[in-house]
C-alpha positions as CSV (number, residue, x, y, z in Angstrom):
1,M,-6.0,-14.4,14.1
2,N,-8.3,-11.8,15.6
3,A,-9.8,-8.9,13.7
4,G,-7.1,-6.5,14.8
5,G,-4.3,-8.8,13.5
6,I,-6.1,-9.2,10.2
7,S,-6.5,-5.4,9.9
8,T,-2.8,-4.9,10.6
9,L,-1.8,-7.5,8.1
10,A,-4.0,-6.0,5.5
11,G,-2.5,-2.6,6.2
12,W,1.0,-3.9,5.8
13,W,0.0,-5.6,2.5
14,M,-1.5,-2.4,1.1
15,K,1.6,-0.5,2.0
16,A,3.8,-3.1,0.3
17,V,1.7,-2.9,-2.8
18,A,2.0,0.9,-2.7
19,F,5.8,0.7,-2.5
20,T,5.9,-1.7,-5.3
21,E,3.8,0.7,-7.4
22,L,6.4,3.4,-6.7
23,L,9.1,1.3,-8.3
24,K,7.2,1.1,-11.7
25,L,8.2,-2.5,-12.1
26,R,8.0,-2.7,-15.9
27,L,10.2,0.3,-16.3
28,S,12.7,-0.7,-13.7
29,L,12.9,-4.2,-15.1
30,L,13.4,-2.8,-18.6
31,V,16.4,-0.8,-17.3
32,A,17.7,-3.9,-15.5
33,F,17.4,-5.9,-18.6
34,S,19.3,-3.3,-20.6
35,C,22.1,-3.5,-18.0
36,A,22.2,-7.3,-18.4
37,F,22.1,-6.9,-22.2
38,G,25.3,-4.7,-22.1
39,Y,26.9,-7.1,-19.7
40,V,26.3,-10.2,-21.9
41,L,27.6,-8.4,-25.1
42,A,30.8,-7.4,-23.3
43,S,31.4,-10.8,-21.9
44,A,33.6,-13.5,-23.5
45,E,31.9,-16.0,-21.2
46,T,29.0,-15.0,-19.0
47,N,29.5,-15.0,-15.2
48,W,26.0,-15.7,-14.1
49,P,26.2,-14.8,-10.4
50,K,27.8,-11.4,-11.4
51,L,25.2,-10.9,-14.1
52,V,22.5,-11.4,-11.5
53,L,24.2,-8.8,-9.3
54,V,24.5,-6.3,-12.1
55,F,20.8,-6.9,-13.0
56,T,19.8,-6.4,-9.3
57,G,21.9,-3.3,-8.9
58,G,20.6,-1.7,-12.0
59,F,17.0,-2.5,-11.0
60,L,17.4,-0.9,-7.5
61,I,19.1,2.2,-8.7
62,S,16.5,2.7,-11.5
63,G,13.8,2.2,-8.9
64,A,15.3,4.8,-6.6
65,S,15.5,7.3,-9.4
66,I,11.9,6.7,-10.4
67,V,10.7,7.1,-6.7
68,I,12.6,10.4,-6.4
69,N,11.1,11.5,-9.7
70,Q,7.6,10.9,-8.2
71,I,8.5,12.7,-5.0
72,L,9.5,15.8,-6.9
73,E,6.5,15.6,-9.1
74,K,3.8,14.6,-6.6
75,D,2.0,18.0,-6.8
76,F,2.0,17.8,-10.6
77,D,0.9,14.2,-10.6
78,R,-2.3,15.2,-8.7
79,L,-3.2,17.4,-11.7
80,M,-3.1,14.6,-14.4
81,N,-5.6,11.9,-14.9
82,R,-2.9,9.3,-15.7
83,T,-0.9,9.9,-12.5
84,R,-3.4,11.1,-9.9
85,N,-3.9,7.6,-8.5
86,R,-0.2,7.0,-7.8
87,P,0.8,6.3,-4.2
88,L,2.1,9.8,-3.3
89,P,-0.8,11.8,-4.7
90,T,-3.3,9.5,-3.0
91,G,-1.4,9.6,0.3
92,R,-1.0,5.8,0.4
93,V,2.7,6.6,0.9
94,T,4.0,9.7,2.6
95,V,6.8,11.8,1.2
96,E,9.0,10.9,4.2
97,E,8.3,7.2,3.6
98,A,9.1,7.6,-0.1
99,W,12.5,9.3,0.7
100,I,13.5,6.6,3.1
101,F,12.5,3.9,0.6
102,A,14.4,5.6,-2.2
103,S,17.5,6.0,0.0
104,L,17.5,2.4,1.1
105,I,17.1,0.9,-2.4
106,F,19.6,3.3,-3.8
107,L,22.2,2.5,-1.2
108,T,21.6,-1.2,-1.6
109,G,21.9,-1.0,-5.4
110,I,25.0,1.2,-5.4
111,S,26.6,-1.1,-2.8
112,I,25.9,-4.2,-4.9
113,L,27.5,-2.5,-8.0
114,Y,30.5,-1.3,-5.9
115,I,31.2,-4.8,-4.6
116,S,30.5,-6.7,-7.8
117,T,31.8,-4.3,-10.5
118,N,34.2,-1.3,-10.6
119,V,34.5,2.4,-9.8
120,L,33.6,3.5,-13.4
121,T,30.3,1.6,-13.3
122,V,29.4,3.0,-9.9
123,L,30.2,6.6,-11.1
124,L,28.1,6.2,-14.2
125,S,25.2,4.9,-12.0
126,L,25.4,8.0,-9.9
127,V,25.5,10.2,-12.9
128,S,22.4,8.4,-14.3
129,M,20.5,8.8,-11.1
130,L,21.4,12.5,-10.7
131,L,20.6,13.4,-14.3
132,Y,17.2,11.6,-14.3
133,S,16.0,12.7,-10.9
134,F,17.4,16.2,-10.5
135,V,18.0,17.5,-14.0
136,Y,15.5,15.8,-16.4
137,T,12.6,16.0,-13.9
138,P,12.6,19.8,-13.5
139,L,13.4,20.4,-17.2
140,K,10.1,18.7,-18.1
141,R,8.5,22.1,-17.4
142,V,11.0,24.0,-19.4
143,G,10.9,22.4,-22.9
144,A,11.8,19.6,-25.2
145,I,15.5,19.8,-24.0
146,A,14.2,17.6,-21.2
147,V,13.9,14.7,-23.7
148,F,17.5,15.1,-24.8
149,V,18.7,15.2,-21.2
150,G,16.5,12.3,-20.1
151,A,17.7,10.2,-23.0
152,I,21.2,10.2,-21.5
153,P,20.4,8.4,-18.3
154,G,17.8,6.4,-20.3
155,A,20.6,5.1,-22.5
156,L,23.2,4.5,-19.8
157,P,22.0,1.0,-18.6
158,P,23.6,-1.0,-21.5
159,L,26.8,1.1,-21.1
160,L,26.8,0.3,-17.4
161,G,26.5,-3.4,-18.2
162,W,29.4,-3.1,-20.6
163,T,31.7,-1.2,-18.2
164,A,30.8,-3.8,-15.5
165,V,32.8,-6.3,-17.5
166,R,35.4,-4.2,-19.4
167,G,36.0,-1.4,-16.9
168,E,36.2,1.1,-19.7
169,I,34.1,3.0,-22.2
170,T,34.9,1.6,-25.6
171,Y,33.5,2.3,-29.1
172,E,31.4,-0.8,-28.8
173,A,29.9,0.5,-25.6
174,L,29.1,3.8,-27.3
175,I,27.3,2.0,-30.2
176,I,24.9,0.2,-27.8
177,F,24.5,3.5,-25.9
178,G,23.7,5.3,-29.1
179,I,21.0,2.9,-30.2
180,Q,19.2,3.2,-26.9
181,F,19.8,7.0,-26.9
182,I,18.2,7.6,-30.3
183,W,15.3,5.1,-29.6
184,Q,14.1,7.3,-26.8
185,F,13.2,10.3,-29.0
186,P,10.3,8.6,-30.9
187,H,9.4,6.7,-27.7
188,F,9.2,9.8,-25.5
189,W,7.5,12.0,-28.2
190,A,4.9,9.4,-29.0
191,I,4.0,9.2,-25.3
192,A,4.0,13.0,-25.1
193,W,1.7,13.2,-28.1
194,L,-0.8,10.9,-26.5
195,A,-0.6,12.5,-23.1
196,D,-0.4,16.1,-24.4
197,E,-3.6,17.3,-22.7
198,D,-2.6,15.8,-19.3
199,Y,0.9,17.1,-19.6
200,K,-0.3,20.6,-20.2
201,K,-2.3,20.5,-16.9
202,A,1.0,20.0,-15.1
203,G,3.0,22.4,-17.3
204,F,5.1,19.7,-18.9
205,K,6.6,20.6,-22.3
206,L,8.1,17.6,-24.0
207,L,7.1,17.9,-27.6
208,P,9.5,19.8,-29.9
209,F,8.6,23.0,-31.9
210,G,6.8,24.7,-29.0
211,G,5.0,21.6,-27.9
212,K,2.8,21.3,-30.9
213,K,1.2,18.1,-32.2
214,D,1.8,19.0,-35.9
215,F,3.5,17.8,-39.0
216,N,6.9,19.2,-38.0
217,T,6.9,17.2,-34.7
218,A,5.8,14.1,-36.7
219,V,8.7,14.6,-39.1
220,Q,11.1,14.8,-36.1
221,I,9.8,11.5,-34.8
222,M,10.3,10.0,-38.3
223,I,13.9,11.3,-38.6
224,Y,15.0,9.9,-35.2
225,T,13.4,6.6,-36.0
226,L,15.2,6.6,-39.4
227,F,18.5,6.9,-37.6
228,L,17.9,3.5,-35.9
229,L,18.3,1.7,-39.3
230,P,22.1,2.4,-39.7
231,L,22.7,2.3,-36.0
232,G,21.2,-1.2,-35.8
233,L,23.8,-2.4,-38.3
234,L,26.8,-1.1,-36.4
235,P,27.1,-4.0,-33.9
236,A,27.5,-6.4,-36.8
237,K,29.8,-4.1,-38.7
238,F,32.2,-3.8,-35.7
239,G,32.0,-7.5,-34.8
240,I,30.0,-7.2,-31.6
241,T,27.3,-9.5,-33.0
242,G,26.6,-11.1,-36.4
243,I,24.5,-10.8,-39.5
244,D,21.4,-12.5,-38.1
245,S,20.8,-9.8,-35.5
246,A,21.5,-7.2,-38.1
247,I,18.7,-8.6,-40.2
248,V,16.3,-8.6,-37.2
249,A,17.3,-5.0,-36.3
250,T,16.8,-3.9,-39.9
251,V,13.3,-5.5,-40.2
252,C,12.3,-4.1,-36.8
253,G,13.6,-0.7,-37.8
254,V,11.7,-0.6,-41.1
255,L,8.5,-1.7,-39.4
256,F,9.0,1.0,-36.7
257,L,9.8,3.6,-39.3
258,A,6.7,2.7,-41.3
259,Q,4.5,3.6,-38.4
260,T,5.8,7.2,-38.4
261,F,4.5,7.9,-41.9
262,S,0.9,7.5,-40.7
263,L,1.5,10.1,-38.0
264,M,2.9,12.5,-40.6
265,K,-0.1,11.9,-42.8
266,D,-3.0,12.2,-40.3
267,G,-1.6,13.3,-37.0
268,S,-4.0,11.1,-35.2
269,R,-3.9,9.6,-31.7
270,K,-4.2,6.1,-33.2
271,S,-1.0,6.7,-35.2
272,A,0.9,8.0,-32.2
273,L,-0.4,5.0,-30.2
274,R,1.1,2.6,-32.8
275,I,4.5,4.4,-32.6
276,M,4.4,4.1,-28.8
277,F,3.7,0.4,-28.9
278,G,6.2,0.0,-31.7
279,S,8.9,1.6,-29.5
280,F,8.0,-0.8,-26.7
281,L,8.5,-3.8,-29.0
282,Y,11.5,-2.5,-31.0
283,L,14.1,-2.2,-28.1
284,P,13.6,-5.6,-26.3
285,I,13.3,-7.5,-29.6
286,V,16.5,-6.0,-31.0
287,Q,18.4,-6.4,-27.8
288,I,17.3,-10.0,-27.4
289,A,18.4,-10.6,-31.1
290,F,21.8,-9.1,-30.3
291,V,22.3,-11.3,-27.2
292,L,21.2,-14.5,-29.0
293,D,23.5,-13.7,-31.9
294,K,26.4,-13.0,-29.5
295,I,26.0,-16.3,-27.5
């Protein structure tokens, strides 16, 4: 291969890497896993090909939402240290390319769900994308209400997995939705506490009580984390799972809650960092425990 061919190949590779970065793979995979989690809990017997399709559809729709979020925030991302090297602020991907990419993966994802699931699941997927991309994103510059709005599409993936099987929203679906909904408040606020200086550069206002890193905000984080304890017991109470996963959820909930007391005590970055990492561990561990208990 001549130098020109190598250069062209390298260019295509760099572009592919940039598009992959736009997807935020860890976040998109977490969303897809939550869809699969809801699907398995709702299933009497797992249909593996359909599970793969639900996982893939959830991944692609989540990815499209995340790409649109970055398109709308590209000018703000340039202002923050943590985001200035993303593909759009650096020009590695143009806005036009990003819109085409988002449209293609969204249409592919929604088509997969339309073919493999039902109308309700498709509609909920649309609602999730619209809320995240076009409501939550602009509200980030308004106030902490953005966290409440963003928690709705953030909690919809397990609900989508459930409706993909059952075709309806049942009380069991609302329980698993509720756990993921409440989990997002300590998760988001811990990140906002850590990124507060960067967020202020872009005008983002995600912390409660006027965006202050104070005792009142730390108490709010503690209260929402506390709610996870009774919520984690509901799947066992209503027969979705068993006692083993209830024990795991309780232990994880207590450990997660314990981390919030340090933040109330010292308000330090280190304490907020522990809560953030605790939130990253809590949700997948509890969901895996529920799935294992179910099967």
